[in-house]
KEMI-309820 format. One record per residue: residue in one letter; x, y, z of N, C-alpha, C, O, CB in turn; residue number from 0. Coordinates in Angstrom, 3 decimals. Each point is the difference from the previous one (the first is absolute). Glycine has a CB too. Layout:
residues N
pt code->a; n.x->X; n.y->Y; n.z->Z; ca.x->X; ca.y->Y; ca.z->Z; c.x->X; c.y->Y; c.z->Z; o.x->X; o.y->Y; o.z->Z; cb.x->X; cb.y->Y; cb.z->Z; pos->NUM
...
***
This chain:
residues 67
pt code->x; n.x->92.054; n.y->165.767; n.z->-69.941; ca.x->1.112; ca.y->0.873; ca.z->-0.303; c.x->0.324; c.y->-0.104; c.z->-1.490; o.x->0.028; o.y->-1.090; o.z->-0.571; cb.x->0.880; cb.y->0.838; cb.z->2.926; pos->0
pt code->x; n.x->-0.672; n.y->1.375; n.z->-2.950; ca.x->0.390; ca.y->0.061; ca.z->-1.405; c.x->1.374; c.y->0.645; c.z->-0.070; o.x->0.254; o.y->1.043; o.z->0.602; cb.x->-2.675; cb.y->-0.893; cb.z->-1.391; pos->1
pt code->x; n.x->3.302; n.y->-0.802; n.z->0.035; ca.x->1.336; ca.y->0.557; ca.z->-0.221; c.x->0.176; c.y->0.222; c.z->-1.496; o.x->-0.361; o.y->-0.855; o.z->-0.809; cb.x->1.307; cb.y->-0.312; cb.z->2.874; pos->2
pt code->x; n.x->-0.404; n.y->2.290; n.z->-2.416; ca.x->0.255; ca.y->0.309; ca.z->-1.396; c.x->1.456; c.y->0.393; c.z->-0.171; o.x->0.590; o.y->0.683; o.z->0.837; cb.x->-2.978; cb.y->0.046; cb.z->-1.164; pos->3
pt code->x; n.x->2.939; n.y->-1.178; n.z->-0.774; ca.x->1.352; ca.y->0.401; ca.z->-0.381; c.x->-0.133; c.y->0.735; c.z->-1.323; o.x->-0.609; o.y->-0.508; o.z->-0.942; cb.x->1.729; cb.y->-1.469; cb.z->2.153; pos->4
pt code->x; n.x->-0.560; n.y->3.155; n.z->-1.279; ca.x->-0.098; ca.y->0.801; ca.z->-1.220; c.x->1.388; c.y->0.218; c.z->-0.586; o.x->0.983; o.y->0.187; o.z->0.717; cb.x->-3.058; cb.y->0.952; cb.z->0.152; pos->5
pt code->x; n.x->2.117; n.y->-1.170; n.z->-2.171; ca.x->1.239; ca.y->0.230; ca.z->-0.726; c.x->-0.225; c.y->1.111; c.z->-1.012; o.x->-1.064; o.y->0.101; o.z->-0.611; cb.x->1.780; cb.y->-2.507; cb.z->0.926; pos->6
pt code->x; n.x->0.293; n.y->3.227; n.z->-0.480; ca.x->-0.030; ca.y->1.064; ca.z->-0.984; c.x->0.648; c.y->-0.539; c.z->-1.284; o.x->1.222; o.y->0.000; o.z->-0.149; cb.x->-1.131; cb.y->1.828; cb.z->1.961; pos->7
pt code->x; n.x->-0.953; n.y->-2.290; n.z->-2.734; ca.x->0.493; ca.y->-0.575; ca.z->-1.246; c.x->0.137; c.y->1.081; c.z->-1.059; o.x->-0.828; o.y->0.910; o.z->-0.035; cb.x->-0.242; cb.y->-3.108; cb.z->0.603; pos->8
pt code->x; n.x->2.033; n.y->2.144; n.z->-1.398; ca.x->0.944; ca.y->-1.083; ca.z->-0.215; c.x->1.280; c.y->0.110; c.z->0.835; o.x->0.861; o.y->-0.876; o.z->-0.078; cb.x->-1.784; cb.y->0.711; cb.z->-2.200; pos->9
pt code->x; n.x->1.053; n.y->1.221; n.z->3.066; ca.x->1.247; ca.y->0.219; ca.z->0.755; c.x->0.310; c.y->-1.143; c.z->0.967; o.x->1.168; o.y->-0.335; o.z->0.194; cb.x->-1.563; cb.y->2.789; cb.z->-0.385; pos->10
pt code->x; n.x->-0.600; n.y->-3.044; n.z->0.787; ca.x->0.213; ca.y->-1.054; ca.z->0.998; c.x->-0.364; c.y->-1.380; c.z->-0.545; o.x->-0.445; o.y->-0.874; o.z->0.743; cb.x->-0.010; cb.y->2.545; cb.z->1.058; pos->11
pt code->x; n.x->0.648; n.y->-1.851; n.z->-3.087; ca.x->-0.372; ca.y->-1.267; ca.z->-0.648; c.x->0.754; c.y->-1.187; c.z->0.594; o.x->-0.590; o.y->-1.063; o.z->0.193; cb.x->0.104; cb.y->2.328; cb.z->-2.289; pos->12
pt code->x; n.x->1.759; n.y->-1.108; n.z->2.385; ca.x->0.796; ca.y->-1.098; ca.z->0.548; c.x->-0.550; c.y->-0.440; c.z->1.361; o.x->-0.134; o.y->-1.198; o.z->0.249; cb.x->2.164; cb.y->2.059; cb.z->-1.478; pos->13
pt code->x; n.x->-2.345; n.y->0.074; n.z->2.097; ca.x->-0.569; ca.y->-0.329; ca.z->1.302; c.x->-1.372; c.y->-0.656; c.z->-0.161; o.x->-0.331; o.y->-0.937; o.z->0.726; cb.x->1.593; cb.y->2.855; cb.z->0.308; pos->14
pt code->x; n.x->-2.051; n.y->-1.429; n.z->-1.976; ca.x->-1.313; ca.y->-0.568; ca.z->-0.288; c.x->0.124; c.y->-1.455; c.z->-0.440; o.x->-0.724; o.y->-0.867; o.z->0.489; cb.x->-0.116; cb.y->3.144; cb.z->-1.129; pos->15
pt code->x; n.x->1.758; n.y->-2.540; n.z->-0.282; ca.x->0.212; ca.y->-1.370; ca.z->-0.487; c.x->0.443; c.y->-0.925; c.z->1.132; o.x->-0.455; o.y->-1.141; o.z->0.076; cb.x->1.058; cb.y->2.054; cb.z->-2.336; pos->16
pt code->x; n.x->0.274; n.y->-0.438; n.z->3.132; ca.x->0.441; ca.y->-0.815; ca.z->1.135; c.x->-1.165; c.y->-0.329; c.z->0.927; o.x->-0.113; o.y->-1.124; o.z->0.489; cb.x->2.381; cb.y->2.176; cb.z->-0.634; pos->17
pt code->x; n.x->-3.116; n.y->-0.087; n.z->0.382; ca.x->-1.161; ca.y->-0.231; ca.z->0.864; c.x->-0.927; c.y->-1.048; c.z->-0.621; o.x->-0.556; o.y->-0.835; o.z->0.713; cb.x->0.715; cb.y->3.204; cb.z->0.150; pos->18
pt code->x; n.x->-0.326; n.y->-2.326; n.z->-2.175; ca.x->-0.851; ca.y->-0.972; ca.z->-0.680; c.x->0.571; c.y->-1.411; c.z->0.064; o.x->-0.753; o.y->-0.974; o.z->0.022; cb.x->-0.015; cb.y->2.791; cb.z->-1.530; pos->19
pt code->x; n.x->2.094; n.y->-1.935; n.z->1.538; ca.x->0.652; ca.y->-1.315; ca.z->-0.001; c.x->0.408; c.y->-0.468; c.z->1.393; o.x->0.679; o.y->-1.019; o.z->0.127; cb.x->0.131; cb.y->1.524; cb.z->-2.408; pos->20
pt code->x; n.x->-1.200; n.y->0.199; n.z->3.305; ca.x->0.417; ca.y->-0.350; ca.z->1.362; c.x->-0.458; c.y->-1.396; c.z->0.394; o.x->0.732; o.y->-0.703; o.z->0.696; cb.x->-0.817; cb.y->3.115; cb.z->-0.097; pos->21
pt code->x; n.x->-1.091; n.y->-2.831; n.z->-1.018; ca.x->-0.496; ca.y->-1.328; ca.z->0.345; c.x->0.881; c.y->-1.085; c.z->-0.611; o.x->0.298; o.y->-0.997; o.z->0.657; cb.x->-2.627; cb.y->1.915; cb.z->-0.516; pos->22
pt code->x; n.x->2.748; n.y->-0.731; n.z->-1.392; ca.x->0.897; ca.y->-0.967; ca.z->-0.634; c.x->1.336; c.y->-0.071; c.z->0.740; o.x->0.560; o.y->-1.082; o.z->0.182; cb.x->-1.666; cb.y->1.523; cb.z->-2.399; pos->23
pt code->x; n.x->1.607; n.y->0.704; n.z->2.637; ca.x->1.266; ca.y->0.025; ca.z->0.735; c.x->-0.140; c.y->-0.734; c.z->1.328; o.x->0.896; o.y->-0.745; o.z->0.396; cb.x->-0.295; cb.y->2.928; cb.z->-1.485; pos->24
pt code->x; n.x->-1.715; n.y->-1.976; n.z->1.772; ca.x->-0.220; ca.y->-0.668; ca.z->1.278; c.x->-0.081; c.y->-1.511; c.z->-0.193; o.x->0.570; o.y->-0.753; o.z->0.790; cb.x->-1.771; cb.y->2.785; cb.z->0.070; pos->25
pt code->x; n.x->0.504; n.y->-2.482; n.z->-1.894; ca.x->-0.116; ca.y->-1.435; ca.z->-0.259; c.x->1.362; c.y->-0.622; c.z->-0.330; o.x->0.301; o.y->-1.108; o.z->0.443; cb.x->-2.647; cb.y->1.478; cb.z->-1.262; pos->26
pt code->x; n.x->3.150; n.y->0.331; n.z->0.056; ca.x->1.336; ca.y->-0.499; ca.z->-0.327; c.x->0.856; c.y->-0.098; c.z->1.256; o.x->0.719; o.y->-0.980; o.z->0.197; cb.x->-0.894; cb.y->1.989; cb.z->-2.491; pos->27
pt code->x; n.x->0.093; n.y->0.001; n.z->3.133; ca.x->0.766; ca.y->-0.018; ca.z->1.248; c.x->-0.457; c.y->-1.140; c.z->0.903; o.x->0.824; o.y->-0.651; o.z->0.643; cb.x->-0.503; cb.y->3.133; cb.z->-0.813; pos->28
pt code->x; n.x->-1.623; n.y->-2.724; n.z->0.222; ca.x->-0.527; ca.y->-1.109; ca.z->0.804; c.x->0.533; c.y->-1.323; c.z->-0.522; o.x->0.357; o.y->-0.868; o.z->0.796; cb.x->-2.436; cb.y->2.188; cb.z->-0.286; pos->29
pt code->x; n.x->2.144; n.y->-1.502; n.z->-1.830; ca.x->0.527; ca.y->-1.245; ca.z->-0.564; c.x->1.475; c.y->-0.195; c.z->0.347; o.x->0.422; o.y->-1.108; o.z->0.331; cb.x->-2.081; cb.y->1.292; cb.z->-2.196; pos->30
pt code->x; n.x->2.432; n.y->0.883; n.z->1.787; ca.x->1.414; ca.y->-0.083; ca.z->0.357; c.x->0.148; c.y->-0.331; c.z->1.482; o.x->0.853; o.y->-0.805; o.z->0.374; cb.x->-0.275; cb.y->2.458; cb.z->-2.188; pos->31
pt code->x; n.x->-1.403; n.y->-1.037; n.z->2.660; ca.x->0.034; ca.y->-0.300; ca.z->1.435; c.x->-0.337; c.y->-1.465; c.z->0.261; o.x->0.657; o.y->-0.652; o.z->0.812; cb.x->-1.298; cb.y->3.026; cb.z->-0.310; pos->32
pt code->x; n.x->-0.372; n.y->-2.895; n.z->-1.183; ca.x->-0.358; ca.y->-1.412; ca.z->0.171; c.x->1.127; c.y->-0.919; c.z->-0.445; o.x->0.263; o.y->-1.018; o.z->0.640; cb.x->-2.661; cb.y->1.612; cb.z->-0.977; pos->33
pt code->x; n.x->3.059; n.y->-0.243; n.z->-0.748; ca.x->1.137; ca.y->-0.786; ca.z->-0.454; c.x->1.091; c.y->-0.019; c.z->1.062; o.x->0.541; o.y->-1.059; o.z->0.316; cb.x->-1.086; cb.y->1.633; cb.z->-2.698; pos->34
pt code->x; n.x->0.870; n.y->0.589; n.z->2.934; ca.x->1.041; ca.y->0.083; ca.z->1.038; c.x->-0.399; c.y->-0.797; c.z->1.233; o.x->0.826; o.y->-0.704; o.z->0.583; cb.x->-0.163; cb.y->2.968; cb.z->-1.429; pos->35
pt code->x; n.x->-1.926; n.y->-2.155; n.z->1.244; ca.x->-0.482; ca.y->-0.743; ca.z->1.171; c.x->0.138; c.y->-1.509; c.z->-0.231; o.x->0.469; o.y->-0.724; o.z->0.878; cb.x->-2.086; cb.y->2.597; cb.z->-0.342; pos->36
pt code->x; n.x->1.211; n.y->-2.339; n.z->-1.710; ca.x->0.116; ca.y->-1.427; ca.z->-0.315; c.x->1.451; c.y->-0.458; c.z->-0.065; o.x->0.322; o.y->-1.108; o.z->0.427; cb.x->-2.462; cb.y->1.265; cb.z->-1.680; pos->37
pt code->x; n.x->3.012; n.y->0.686; n.z->0.724; ca.x->1.422; ca.y->-0.357; ca.z->-0.054; c.x->0.579; c.y->-0.140; c.z->1.406; o.x->0.774; o.y->-0.917; o.z->0.272; cb.x->-0.562; cb.y->2.113; cb.z->-2.473; pos->38
pt code->x; n.x->-0.593; n.y->-0.281; n.z->3.089; ca.x->0.499; ca.y->-0.059; ca.z->1.371; c.x->-0.555; c.y->-1.209; c.z->0.751; o.x->0.694; o.y->-0.604; o.z->0.818; cb.x->-0.496; cb.y->3.094; cb.z->-0.825; pos->39
pt code->x; n.x->-1.433; n.y->-2.831; n.z->-0.273; ca.x->-0.656; ca.y->-1.101; ca.z->0.715; c.x->0.400; c.y->-1.367; c.z->-0.548; o.x->0.236; o.y->-0.933; o.z->0.769; cb.x->-2.145; cb.y->2.457; cb.z->-0.297; pos->40
pt code->x; n.x->1.986; n.y->-1.648; n.z->-1.798; ca.x->0.198; ca.y->-1.306; ca.z->-0.623; c.x->1.312; c.y->-0.140; c.z->-0.763; o.x->0.319; o.y->-1.083; o.z->-0.491; cb.x->-2.760; cb.y->0.944; cb.z->0.331; pos->41
pt code->x; n.x->3.190; n.y->1.211; n.z->0.057; ca.x->1.178; ca.y->-0.026; ca.z->-0.854; c.x->-0.422; c.y->0.214; c.z->-1.437; o.x->-1.189; o.y->0.112; o.z->-0.296; cb.x->2.379; cb.y->-1.652; cb.z->1.884; pos->42
pt code->x; n.x->-0.243; n.y->1.595; n.z->-2.454; ca.x->-0.347; ca.y->0.282; ca.z->-1.391; c.x->0.690; c.y->-0.943; c.z->-0.952; o.x->0.981; o.y->-0.653; o.z->0.355; cb.x->-1.322; cb.y->3.018; cb.z->0.244; pos->43
pt code->x; n.x->-0.166; n.y->-2.432; n.z->-1.786; ca.x->0.591; ca.y->-0.842; ca.z->-1.019; c.x->0.880; c.y->0.783; c.z->-0.949; o.x->0.299; o.y->-0.457; o.z->-1.103; cb.x->-2.250; cb.y->-1.032; cb.z->1.285; pos->44
pt code->x; n.x->2.368; n.y->2.676; n.z->0.248; ca.x->0.823; ca.y->0.842; ca.z->-0.871; c.x->1.459; c.y->-0.400; c.z->0.124; o.x->0.535; o.y->-0.133; o.z->1.101; cb.x->-2.173; cb.y->2.028; cb.z->-0.880; pos->45
pt code->x; n.x->2.267; n.y->-2.083; n.z->-1.369; ca.x->1.411; ca.y->-0.383; ca.z->-0.004; c.x->0.913; c.y->1.203; c.z->0.149; o.x->1.111; o.y->-0.114; o.z->0.516; cb.x->-1.685; cb.y->-1.832; cb.z->-1.941; pos->46
pt code->x; n.x->0.096; n.y->3.110; n.z->0.966; ca.x->0.817; ca.y->1.207; ca.z->0.063; c.x->-0.872; c.y->1.182; c.z->0.403; o.x->-1.214; o.y->-0.021; o.z->-0.199; cb.x->2.782; cb.y->-0.891; cb.z->-1.563; pos->47
pt code->x; n.x->-0.943; n.y->1.947; n.z->2.332; ca.x->-0.764; ca.y->1.224; ca.z->0.266; c.x->-0.596; c.y->0.601; c.z->-1.274; o.x->-1.049; o.y->0.641; o.z->0.050; cb.x->2.535; cb.y->-0.213; cb.z->1.908; pos->48
pt code->x; n.x->-0.830; n.y->-0.630; n.z->-3.088; ca.x->-0.507; ca.y->0.518; ca.z->-1.274; c.x->-1.350; c.y->-0.636; c.z->-0.337; o.x->-0.898; o.y->0.693; o.z->-0.478; cb.x->3.263; cb.y->-0.322; cb.z->-0.322; pos->49
pt code->x; n.x->-2.525; n.y->-1.672; n.z->1.039; ca.x->-1.282; ca.y->-0.661; ca.z->-0.263; c.x->-1.111; c.y->0.604; c.z->0.857; o.x->-1.111; o.y->0.225; o.z->-0.481; cb.x->2.333; cb.y->-2.342; cb.z->-0.109; pos->50
pt code->x; n.x->-0.920; n.y->2.375; n.z->1.846; ca.x->-0.980; ca.y->0.610; ca.z->0.898; c.x->-0.362; c.y->1.400; c.z->-0.486; o.x->-1.176; o.y->0.361; o.z->-0.051; cb.x->2.082; cb.y->-1.705; cb.z->1.981; pos->51
pt code->x; n.x->0.105; n.y->2.128; n.z->-2.284; ca.x->-0.252; ca.y->1.359; ca.z->-0.484; c.x->-0.841; c.y->-0.017; c.z->-1.273; o.x->-0.887; o.y->0.837; o.z->-0.168; cb.x->3.052; cb.y->-0.090; cb.z->1.186; pos->52
pt code->x; n.x->-1.894; n.y->-1.681; n.z->-1.904; ca.x->-0.787; ca.y->-0.111; ca.z->-1.231; c.x->-1.457; c.y->-0.335; c.z->0.310; o.x->-0.911; o.y->0.542; o.z->-0.626; cb.x->2.970; cb.y->-1.275; cb.z->-0.610; pos->53
pt code->x; n.x->-2.278; n.y->-0.154; n.z->2.195; ca.x->-1.357; ca.y->-0.357; ca.z->0.403; c.x->-0.739; c.y->1.203; c.z->0.593; o.x->-1.172; o.y->0.226; o.z->-0.301; cb.x->1.948; cb.y->-2.577; cb.z->0.723; pos->54
pt code->x; n.x->-0.096; n.y->3.105; n.z->0.406; ca.x->-0.614; ca.y->1.186; ca.z->0.603; c.x->-0.345; c.y->1.020; c.z->-1.077; o.x->-1.091; o.y->0.569; o.z->0.010; cb.x->2.377; cb.y->-0.960; cb.z->2.117; pos->55
pt code->x; n.x->-0.372; n.y->0.621; n.z->-3.046; ca.x->-0.282; ca.y->0.955; ca.z->-1.075; c.x->-1.164; c.y->-0.457; c.z->-0.864; o.x->-0.790; o.y->0.824; o.z->-0.461; cb.x->3.190; cb.y->-0.165; cb.z->0.458; pos->56
pt code->x; n.x->-2.515; n.y->-1.970; n.z->-0.221; ca.x->-1.117; ca.y->-0.519; ca.z->-0.784; c.x->-1.324; c.y->0.193; c.z->0.743; o.x->-1.014; o.y->0.318; o.z->-0.622; cb.x->2.556; cb.y->-1.997; cb.z->-0.442; pos->57
pt code->x; n.x->-1.541; n.y->1.490; n.z->2.391; ca.x->-1.207; ca.y->0.241; ca.z->0.798; c.x->-0.465; c.y->1.442; c.z->-0.157; o.x->-1.190; o.y->0.267; o.z->-0.167; cb.x->1.913; cb.y->-2.024; cb.z->1.811; pos->58
pt code->x; n.x->0.222; n.y->2.673; n.z->-1.590; ca.x->-0.334; ca.y->1.411; ca.z->-0.141; c.x->-0.548; c.y->0.277; c.z->-1.403; o.x->-0.990; o.y->0.715; o.z->-0.159; cb.x->2.775; cb.y->-0.112; cb.z->1.843; pos->59
pt code->x; n.x->-1.142; n.y->-1.168; n.z->-2.681; ca.x->-0.438; ca.y->0.204; ca.z->-1.386; c.x->-1.395; c.y->-0.585; c.z->-0.230; o.x->-0.772; o.y->0.534; o.z->-0.797; cb.x->3.172; cb.y->-0.584; cb.z->0.049; pos->60
pt code->x; n.x->-2.719; n.y->-1.026; n.z->1.429; ca.x->-1.307; ca.y->-0.636; ca.z->-0.157; c.x->-1.144; c.y->0.906; c.z->0.456; o.x->-1.146; o.y->-0.193; o.z->-0.406; cb.x->2.252; cb.y->-2.016; cb.z->0.727; pos->61
pt code->x; n.x->-0.799; n.y->3.180; n.z->0.510; ca.x->-1.022; ca.y->0.918; ca.z->0.497; c.x->-0.106; c.y->1.256; c.z->-0.854; o.x->-0.759; o.y->0.911; o.z->0.332; cb.x->1.162; cb.y->-1.786; cb.z->1.959; pos->62
pt code->x; n.x->0.328; n.y->0.931; n.z->-3.356; ca.x->-0.074; ca.y->1.166; ca.z->-0.875; c.x->1.183; c.y->0.911; c.z->0.215; o.x->0.800; o.y->-0.193; o.z->0.915; cb.x->-3.274; cb.y->0.045; cb.z->-0.901; pos->63
pt code->x; n.x->2.571; n.y->1.125; n.z->-0.855; ca.x->1.109; ca.y->0.954; ca.z->0.080; c.x->-0.216; c.y->0.921; c.z->1.193; o.x->-0.937; o.y->0.798; o.z->0.015; cb.x->1.279; cb.y->-0.893; cb.z->-2.522; pos->64
pt code->x; n.x->0.523; n.y->-0.019; n.z->3.502; ca.x->-0.158; ca.y->0.778; ca.z->1.223; c.x->0.945; c.y->1.181; c.z->0.061; o.x->-0.241; o.y->0.957; o.z->0.736; cb.x->-0.490; cb.y->-3.014; cb.z->0.403; pos->65
pt code->x; n.x->1.792; n.y->1.997; n.z->-1.899; ca.x->0.991; ca.y->1.073; ca.z->0.089; c.x->-0.182; c.y->1.012; c.z->-1.106; o.x->0.751; o.y->0.972; o.z->-0.077; cb.x->0.835; cb.y->-2.552; cb.z->1.133; pos->66
***
């Protein structure tokens, strides 16, 4: 089976860019999910919700600009 996705550039450039970065977004989401799973299973060493939020944002940033 062959699947093709076509974009009408430059009009659909934003959608095209999102499709190209979908793998990075998925990997970032997987890392956040693993963090949440570990926190639920083992507890966390975060003193404040802000520390947790900063860690999550850094995980996302580590995968490249997704937004």
